[in-house]
C-alpha positions in Angstrom: 0.0 0.0 0.0 1.4 3.4 -1.1 2.1 5.7 1.9 0.8 9.2 1.8 3.3 11.9 0.9 4.0 14.0 4.0 2.2 17.3 4.1 5.5 19.2 4.6 6.9 17.7 1.4 3.8 18.5 -0.5 4.1 22.1 0.7 7.7 22.3 -0.4 6.9 20.9 -3.9 4.0 23.2 -4.4 6.1 26.2 -3.4 8.9 25.2 -5.7 6.6 24.7 -8.7 4.7 27.9 -8.0 8.0 29.8 -7.6 9.2 28.6 -11.0 5.9 29.5 -12.7 5.8 33.0 -11.1 9.5 33.7 -12.0 8.9 32.8 -15.7 5.6 34.7 -15.8 7.1 37.9 -14.4 10.0 37.7 -16.8 7.6 37.4 -19.7 5.6 40.4 -18.5 8.7 42.5 -18.0 10.5 41.6 -21.2 8.3 42.8 -24.2 8.4 46.5 -23.2 12.2 46.3 -23.0 12.8 44.1 -26.1 15.2 46.6 -27.7 18.9 45.7 -27.1 20.6 49.0 -26.4 24.2 49.6 -25.6 25.4 53.0 -24.6 29.1 53.7 -24.4 29.0 55.6 -21.2 29.7 52.5 -19.0 31.8 49.4 -18.9 30.6 47.2 -21.8 29.3 43.7 -21.4 31.3 40.7 -22.4 29.0 39.9 -25.3 30.5 42.9 -27.1 34.2 42.2 -28.0 37.1 43.8 -29.8 36.5 47.3 -28.5 38.7 49.5 -26.4 37.8 51.2 -23.1 35.3 54.1 -23.3 36.4 57.7 -24.0 34.7 61.0 -23.7 34.6 64.1 -25.9 32.7 66.8 -24.2 29.3 65.4 -23.3 29.6 62.5 -25.8 31.0 59.1 -24.8 32.2 56.5 -27.3 34.5 53.5 -27.8 37.0 52.8 -30.5 36.7 49.5 -32.3 39.6 47.5 -33.7 39.4 46.2 -37.2 36.5 44.0 -36.3 34.0 44.4 -33.4 31.6 41.5 -32.6 28.3 41.5 -30.8 27.1 38.1 -29.8 23.5 38.0 -28.6 23.1 34.4 -27.5 19.5 33.1 -27.5 18.0 36.1 -29.2 14.6 35.3 -30.6 15.0 35.0 -34.4 11.3 34.4 -34.9 11.2 38.2 -35.5 13.1 40.3 -37.9 15.5 42.8 -36.3 17.0 46.1 -37.2 20.5 46.8 -35.8 21.7 50.4 -35.9 25.1 51.8 -35.0 25.8 55.5 -34.3 29.3 55.6 -35.7 32.0 57.7 -37.3 35.6 57.1 -38.6 37.6 60.2 -37.8 40.9 60.5 -39.7 43.5 63.1 -40.4 43.4 64.6 -43.9 46.5 62.5 -44.7 44.6 59.2 -44.1 41.9 57.7 -46.2 38.3 57.5 -44.9 37.4 54.0 -43.6 34.7 51.7 -44.8 32.3 49.9 -42.4 30.8 46.6 -43.3 28.0 45.4 -41.1 27.2 41.6 -41.3 25.2 39.1 -39.3 25.8 35.4 -38.8 28.8 35.5 -41.0 26.9 36.8 -44.0 28.3 39.9 -45.7 26.2 43.0 -45.4 26.2 46.5 -46.8 29.4 48.6 -46.8 29.2 52.3 -45.8 31.9 55.0 -46.1 32.5 56.7 -42.8 33.4 60.3 -42.3 34.4 62.6 -39.4 30.8 63.1 -38.3 28.6 60.6 -36.5 26.0 58.9 -38.7 23.6 56.0 -38.3 24.4 52.8 -40.1 21.8 50.0 -40.0 21.5 46.4 -41.1 18.3 44.5 -41.5 18.3 41.0 -40.0 15.5 38.8 -41.5 13.5 36.4 -39.4 15.0 32.9 -39.0 12.7 30.8 -36.8 15.1 27.9 -37.2 17.9 29.8 -35.6 18.5 31.1 -32.1 20.9 34.0 -31.3 22.5 36.7 -33.4 26.1 37.5 -34.2 26.6 41.0 -35.5 30.0 41.9 -36.9 31.3 45.4 -37.7 34.4 45.3 -39.9 36.4 48.6 -40.5 39.0 49.0 -43.2 41.5 50.6 -43.2 42.5 51.0 -39.6 45.3 53.2 -38.3 47.7 53.5 -35.3 47.8 56.9 -33.6 51.5 56.8 -33.0 54.4 55.3 -31.1 52.9 56.2 -27.7 49.5 54.6 -28.7 50.0 51.3 -30.5 46.3 50.5 -30.7 44.8 49.5 -34.1 41.8 51.9 -34.4 38.9 51.4 -36.6 35.8 53.5 -35.9 34.1 55.2 -33.0 30.7 53.9 -31.8 28.4 56.2 -29.8 25.6 53.7 -29.3 24.2 50.4 -30.7 20.6 49.4 -30.8 18.8 46.3 -32.1 15.0 46.6 -32.4 12.6 43.8 -33.1 10.0 44.1 -35.8 7.4 42.0 -33.9 5.5 43.3 -30.9 6.4 40.1 -29.0 9.7 38.4 -28.8 10.7 35.6 -26.4 13.6 36.0 -23.9 16.6 33.7 -24.4 16.2 30.3 -23.0 19.0 30.8 -20.4 17.1 33.8 -19.0 13.9 31.8 -18.8 15.8 29.0 -17.0 17.2 31.6 -14.6 13.8 32.9 -13.8 12.4 29.4 -13.2 15.4 28.2 -11.2 15.6 31.3 -9.0 11.8 31.4 -8.4 11.8 27.7 -7.5 14.7 28.1 -5.1 13.1 31.0 -3.3 9.8 29.1 -3.1 11.5 25.9 -1.8 13.6 27.8 0.8 10.6 29.8 2.1 8.6 26.6 2.4 11.5 24.9 4.2 11.5 27.6 6.8 7.9 26.8 7.6 6.9 30.4 6.7 3.2 31.1 6.3 1.8 31.1 2.7 1.5 34.9 2.7 5.3 35.3 3.4 6.2 32.7 0.8 4.1 34.6 -1.8 5.8 37.9 -0.9 9.3 36.5 -1.1 8.6 34.7 -4.4 7.0 37.8 -6.0 9.7 40.2 -4.7 12.5 38.0 -5.9 10.8 37.1 -9.2 9.9 40.7 -10.0 13.3 42.0 -9.1 15.2 39.5 -11.2 12.7 40.0 -14.1 13.4 43.7 -14.1 17.1 43.2 -14.1 17.0 40.6 -16.9 14.8 42.8 -19.0 17.0 45.9 -18.9 20.0 46.8 -21.0 21.0 43.3 -22.3 20.6 41.6 -19.0 19.1 38.5 -20.7 22.3 37.6 -22.4 25.1 35.4 -21.0 26.9 35.4 -18.7 24.6 37.7 -16.6 21.6 35.3 -16.2 23.9 32.6 -14.9 25.4 35.0 -12.4 22.0 36.2 -11.4 20.8 32.6 -10.8 23.9 32.0 -8.6 23.0 35.1 -6.5 19.3 34.1 -6.0 19.9 30.4 -5.4 22.6 31.3 -2.8 20.2 33.7 -1.2 17.6 30.9 -1.0 20.1 28.5 0.6 21.3 31.2 3.1 17.7 31.9 4.0 17.0 28.2 4.7 20.2 27.9 6.8 19.5 31.0 8.9 15.9 29.9 9.6 17.0 26.5 10.8 20.2 27.6 12.6 18.5 28.2 15.9 16.9 24.7 15.9 20.3 23.2 15.1 21.7 25.0 18.1 18.8 23.8 20.2 17.2 27.2 20.6 13.7 28.5 19.8 13.0 29.0 16.2 12.5 32.5 14.7 9.2 34.1 15.3 7.0 34.8 12.2 8.0 38.5 12.3 11.7 37.7 12.7 11.5 35.2 9.9 9.9 37.8 7.7 12.6 40.4 8.5 15.4 37.9 7.8 13.7 36.7 4.5 13.2 40.3 3.3 16.7 41.4 4.2 18.3 38.4 2.4 16.2 38.7 -0.8 16.5 42.4 -1.1 20.3 42.2 -0.4 20.6 39.6 -3.2 18.7 41.9 -5.6 21.1 44.7 -4.7 24.1 42.6 -5.4 22.6 41.4 -8.6 21.9 45.0 -9.7 25.5 46.0 -8.9 26.7 43.2 -11.1 24.4 44.0 -14.0 26.3 44.4 -17.4 25.0 47.9 -17.7 26.4 49.0 -14.3 29.5 51.2 -14.6 32.4 50.1 -12.4 33.3 53.7 -11.5 35.7 53.3 -8.5 35.0 49.5 -7.9 38.2 48.6 -9.8 40.2 51.0 -7.7 38.8 49.3 -4.6 39.8 45.9 -5.9 43.3 47.1 -6.5 43.5 48.3 -2.9 42.4 44.8 -1.8 45.2 43.3 -3.8 47.7 45.6 -2.1 46.5 44.4 1.3 46.6 40.8 0.2 50.2 41.4 -1.0 51.2 42.8 2.4 51.0 46.5 1.6 48.8 47.7 4.5 49.6 51.4 4.9 48.8 53.8 2.1 47.2 57.2 1.7 44.6 58.9 -0.4 45.6 62.3 -1.9 43.2 65.2 -2.0 43.1 68.0 -4.6 44.3 70.5 -2.0 47.5 68.5 -1.7 46.7 67.1 1.7 46.8 63.3 2.2 44.9 61.2 4.7 45.3 57.5 5.7 43.2 55.2 3.6 41.6 52.8 6.1 41.7 49.1 5.3 39.0 47.6 7.4 37.0 46.5 4.4 40.0 44.9 2.7 41.1 43.1 5.8 37.6 41.7 6.2 37.3 40.6 2.6 40.8 39.1 2.2 40.1 35.8 3.9 37.4 35.1 1.4 39.5 35.9 -1.7 40.1 32.2 -2.4 36.3 31.6 -2.6 35.4 34.6 -4.8 38.3 35.4 -7.1 36.6 38.3 -8.7 37.7 41.0 -6.3 35.2 43.6 -7.4 32.4 41.1 -6.7 34.0 40.0 -3.4 34.1 43.6 -2.0 30.5 44.3 -3.2 29.4 41.0 -1.6 31.0 41.8 1.7 29.5 45.3 1.9 26.0 44.0 0.9 26.1 41.2 3.4 27.2 43.4 6.3 24.5 45.9 5.3 21.9 43.1 5.3 23.0 42.1 8.8 22.5 45.7 9.8 18.9 45.6 8.4 18.2 42.5 10.6 19.7 44.2 13.6 17.5 47.2 13.0 14.5 44.9 13.1 15.6 43.6 16.5 16.2 47.2 17.7 12.6 48.3 16.8 10.8 45.1 17.7 12.4 44.7 21.1 12.8 48.3 22.0 9.2 49.3 21.2 7.6 45.8 21.5 6.4 46.3 17.9 7.3 43.5 15.6 5.3 44.8 12.7 7.2 48.1 12.8 10.4 46.1 12.8 9.5 44.3 9.6 8.5 47.7 8.0 11.9 49.0 9.1 13.7 46.3 7.2 11.9 47.1 4.0 12.4 50.9 4.3 16.1 50.3 5.3 16.8 48.6 2.0 15.0 51.3 -0.1 16.5 54.6 1.2 18.1 56.5 -1.7 21.5 57.5 -0.2 23.0 54.0 0.1 22.3 53.5 -3.6 24.3 56.6 -4.4 27.2 55.5 -2.2 27.3 51.9 -3.4 26.6 53.0 -7.0 29.7 55.3 -6.9 31.6 52.3 -5.4 32.5 54.2 -2.3 32.6 50.8 -0.7 34.8 51.7 2.3 32.3 54.3 3.5 29.3 52.0 3.0 31.0 49.2 4.9 32.1 51.4 7.7 28.7 52.8 8.2 27.1 49.4 8.1 29.5 48.2 10.8 28.8 51.3 12.8 25.0 50.5 12.5 25.6 47.0 13.8 27.7 48.4 16.7 25.0 50.9 17.7 22.2 48.3 17.5 24.4 46.0 19.6 24.8 48.8 22.2 21.1 49.2 22.4 20.3 45.5 22.7 23.1 44.1 24.8 22.7 43.3 28.5 23.9 45.9 30.9 27.6 45.5 31.3 28.4 43.3 34.3 30.9 40.7 35.5 28.9 37.8 34.1 30.0 36.1 30.9 27.2 37.0 28.6 27.2 40.8 29.1 31.0 40.9 28.9 31.0 39.0 25.6 28.4 41.4 24.2 30.4 44.4 25.4 33.6 43.1 23.8 31.7 42.5 20.5 30.4 46.1 20.5 33.9 47.4 21.2 35.5 45.4 18.4 32.8 46.4 15.9 33.3 50.1 16.8 37.0 49.7 16.3 36.4 48.0 12.9 34.2 50.9 11.9 37.0 53.3 12.9 39.5 51.2 10.8 37.2 51.2 7.7 36.8 54.9 6.9 38.4 58.1 8.3 35.1 60.0 8.0 33.3 57.4 10.0 35.5 58.1 13.0 34.1 61.6 13.3 30.5 60.6 12.6 30.2 57.5 14.7 32.2 59.0 17.5 29.9 62.0 17.4 26.8 59.8 17.6 28.3 57.9 20.5 29.0 61.2 22.2 25.4 62.3 21.8 24.4 58.9 23.3 26.5 59.5 26.4 25.0 63.0 26.9 21.5 61.7 26.4 22.0 58.7 28.8 23.4 61.0 31.5 20.5 63.4 31.1 18.1 60.6 31.8 19.4 60.4 35.4 18.9 56.7 35.7 21.4 54.4 37.2 21.3 51.9 34.3 21.7 54.8 31.8 24.6 56.3 33.7 26.4 52.9 33.7 25.8 52.6 30.0 27.1 56.1 29.5 30.3 55.2 31.3 30.6 52.0 29.3 30.2 54.0 26.0 32.9 56.4 27.0 35.3 53.6 27.9 34.4 51.5 24.9 34.8 54.4 22.4 38.1 55.4 23.9 39.4 51.8 23.8 38.2 51.4 20.2 40.0 54.6 19.2 43.2 53.4 20.9 42.9 50.0 19.2 42.4 51.6 15.8 45.3 54.0 16.4 47.6 51.3 17.6 46.9 48.9 14.8 46.9 51.4 11.9 46.7 55.2 12.3 49.9 55.5 14.3 51.9 54.6 11.2 51.0 58.0 9.5 52.7 60.6 11.7 54.6 62.1 8.8 51.3 62.5 6.9 49.7 64.3 9.9 52.7 66.6 10.2 52.6 67.5 6.5 48.8 68.2 6.7 49.3 70.4 9.8 52.0 72.3 8.0 49.8 72.9 5.0 47.0 74.1 7.3 49.3 76.7 8.9 50.7 77.9 5.6 49.3 81.1 4.1 46.3 80.4 1.9 47.0 81.2 -1.8 44.2 82.9 -3.7 42.3 80.2 -5.6 41.4 80.8 -9.2 38.5 78.9 -10.6 39.3 76.9 -13.7 37.6 78.1 -16.9 34.4 76.3 -17.6 34.4 73.7 -20.4 32.2 74.7 -23.3 29.4 72.2 -24.2 28.6 71.0 -27.7 25.7 73.5 -27.9 28.0 76.4 -27.2 26.9 77.0 -23.6 29.1 77.0 -20.6 28.1 75.3 -17.3 27.8 77.5 -14.2 30.7 77.2 -11.8 31.2 78.3 -8.3 33.3 81.5 -8.2 32.6 82.6 -4.6 32.0 81.1 -1.2 28.3 80.4 -0.7 26.2 82.6 1.6 24.7 81.0 4.7 21.2 80.8 3.2 22.6 79.1 0.1 24.4 76.6 2.2 21.2 75.9 4.1 19.3 75.4 0.8 22.0 73.1 -0.5 22.0 70.9 2.7 18.2 70.7 2.7 18.1 69.8 -0.9 20.9 67.2 -0.4 19.0 65.6 2.5 15.7 65.7 0.6 17.4 63.7 -2.2 19.4 61.3 0.1 16.5 60.4 2.5 13.4 61.2 0.5 10.5 63.4 1.7 8.1 60.5 2.4 10.5 58.8 4.8 11.3 62.1 6.5 7.5 62.7 7.0 7.0 59.3 8.4 10.1 59.7 10.7 8.6 62.9 12.1 5.3 61.1 12.8 7.1 58.2 14.5 9.4 60.5 16.5 6.6 62.6 17.9 4.1 59.9 18.6 6.3 56.9 19.7 9.9 57.7 20.4 9.8 60.9 22.4 7.2 59.4 24.8 9.4 56.6 26.0 12.6 56.8 28.1 14.1 53.3 27.7 17.5 52.6 26.3 16.4 52.2 22.7 14.3 55.4 22.5 17.0 57.4 24.1 19.6 56.0 21.7 17.4 56.9 18.7 16.9 60.4 20.0 20.6 60.8 20.5 21.3 59.4 17.0 18.9 61.9 15.4 20.2 64.8 17.6 23.7 64.0 16.4 22.5 64.1 12.8 20.9 67.5 13.3 24.0 68.9 15.0 26.3 67.6 12.2 24.0 69.1 9.5 23.7 72.4 11.3 27.5 72.6 12.0 28.4 71.6 8.5 25.9 74.0 6.9 26.8 77.1 8.9 30.5 76.6 8.5 31.8 78.9 5.8 33.7 76.9 3.1 36.1 78.2 0.5 35.3 77.6 -3.2 37.8 74.8 -3.6 36.4 72.8 -0.7 32.7 73.2 -1.5 32.7 69.7 -3.0 33.8 68.2 0.3 31.1 70.1 2.2 28.5 68.5 0.0 30.1 65.1 0.5 30.1 65.7 4.3 26.3 66.2 4.3 25.8 63.0 2.3 28.0 61.1 4.7 26.1 62.4 7.7 22.8 61.4 6.0 24.3 57.9 5.3 25.2 57.6 9.0 21.8 58.8 10.2 19.3 57.1 7.9 18.9 53.9 10.0 17.6 56.0 12.9 15.2 57.8 10.6 14.1 54.5 9.2 13.3 53.2 12.7 11.3 56.2 13.5 9.5 56.1 10.2 8.6 52.4 10.7 7.1 53.3 14.1 5.2 56.1 12.3 3.8 53.7 9.8 2.4 51.3 12.4 1.0 54.2 14.5 -0.8 55.7 11.5 -2.1 52.2 10.4 -3.6 51.5 13.8 -5.3 54.9 14.2 -7.9 54.4 11.5 -8.7 53.9 7.9 -7.8 57.5 6.9 -4.4 57.6 8.6 -3.8 54.0 7.3 -4.2 55.2 3.8 -1.8 58.0 4.4 0.7 55.5 5.7 0.3 53.3 2.7 0.7 56.3 0.4 4.0 57.4 2.1 5.4 53.9 2.1 4.5 53.5 -1.5 6.3 56.7 -2.4 9.3 55.6 -0.4 9.4 52.2 -2.2 9.0 54.0 -5.5 12.1 56.2 -4.9 14.1 53.3 -3.7 13.2 51.1 -6.6 14.0 53.9 -9.0 17.4 54.3 -7.5 18.0 50.6 -7.6 17.0 50.4 -11.3 19.3 53.3 -12.0 22.2 50.8 -11.5 21.1 48.8 -14.5 20.8 51.5 -17.0 
């Protein structure tokens, strides 16, 4: 007699199949509106375009030089439709050199030949439908080529401004590898969610968020073409495995399993972090400074630990290596060092999101607000700007600082027993790591901790006074550890910087503005900004970094929930926000010379990066307060959360073109 299949196994199988179906369906819905394959030359080009040189810029225009033969391989492209592939191209030559000819061909079949001139022109080739084929290989052959000179031995053909392939049909199928990725990732997320014993509602949310996120990434800017779908599948399947492991880890350690809200917070943080990492790895995402960061990691791995970063003013400052030291042990597992550094930062940030859930859920006895905090945390605009620009050391340092601050709020009161002492040592080491990861973080995190000390002392409670003393000692010891391990090796740098500060200030002359192609000149700063202009700039920067919906929700939560309580967590949040305000006011009212205005703007952005978790916590409390007040205020909360999600998703999609 056949035994019945266990209910848990049936649940896992249904979730796996449903996840695969949802993943494919969402990709099919996302793909048709983005069926054009467009390659702009203002970013690092994907591997399926070969035989081109690194991008260059001429005024506002970006382009790449080809060699004698550039090849575009679109594996799996639907040939059931006819396609039109167009290049914006030119072949600039000196008068002594002949103009080149460009031959566009597809699938090895000779196409039309066009004479190129010194001005950009559109050259197109019609690719007929071939339902019996899959994929397209487009070849651009340029003859004759030339070499610029002894200092530049490249063989140059033509300059490409952009490339676009457009389907004739209204509907085209994504490549099979992309469909396989959507199915496999959706199935993995469904299976992992079911294995965690999550409720059906949470399984549905995780599968839809993961499926929709990967569909949008695949459908944008050539994301459906190899090797990106395979890499995306690796990210999502790894996230699913991590989710299942984290959910079952307490049981394996003979501890109570995660509550429903905690499981939701962990699941959302893991999936959203995986989507962030996938977007950072998208073929349309420019590296910017990510390669610079990878080279610094290689320096540290080679034993070069002490180096500096020069500033335009001539001053140098120590370049902290906390991120590189953390990532180095994993270099054997992830040999792509750009990917390794991005992964480390995203993982630490995701841990910070989970810690923020614990902070809100335990400190205010509001698990729903904790889950909302996780979602808002991953969708604030400012981290997208910092990570997108590959300022990975700053992002890592602030994420570590967030974990340290949450640990300070959640740890037992320091005592002689083992558990509080272990927690205190952990907070101390995390604070030291934050100090060792970015110079600016020393000022910001130490400033927040100073505000925490003052706030705890003003509470006039014995426990708060003990914690204030602990924070002073812990911060001092963290600073001493960071100095002893690293910063003491730069005494000559400090002496040189101090000498430059004492030297007479030379009159700064603003560089002449660069003329645009339309003949206009961009405005440049020729005088120090007045106080009201600095205030307007700081407010505008904060408006962009945080977003007005989240600021509004944070104000509601701060007034209705945070200020009414006097426990450790509310006091820490109030101190955190107070430090943010003081930094903004101090940075705004300080008069800055023209040549340093850029750093004043960066300072505001770094302060916002350090403060946004506290604002997120207050905003999440504001959401639940509005929701519970009634239908009208609940609709307001939904509208503000929707606007916050919109701004975050827009910033996230900006990474992929």
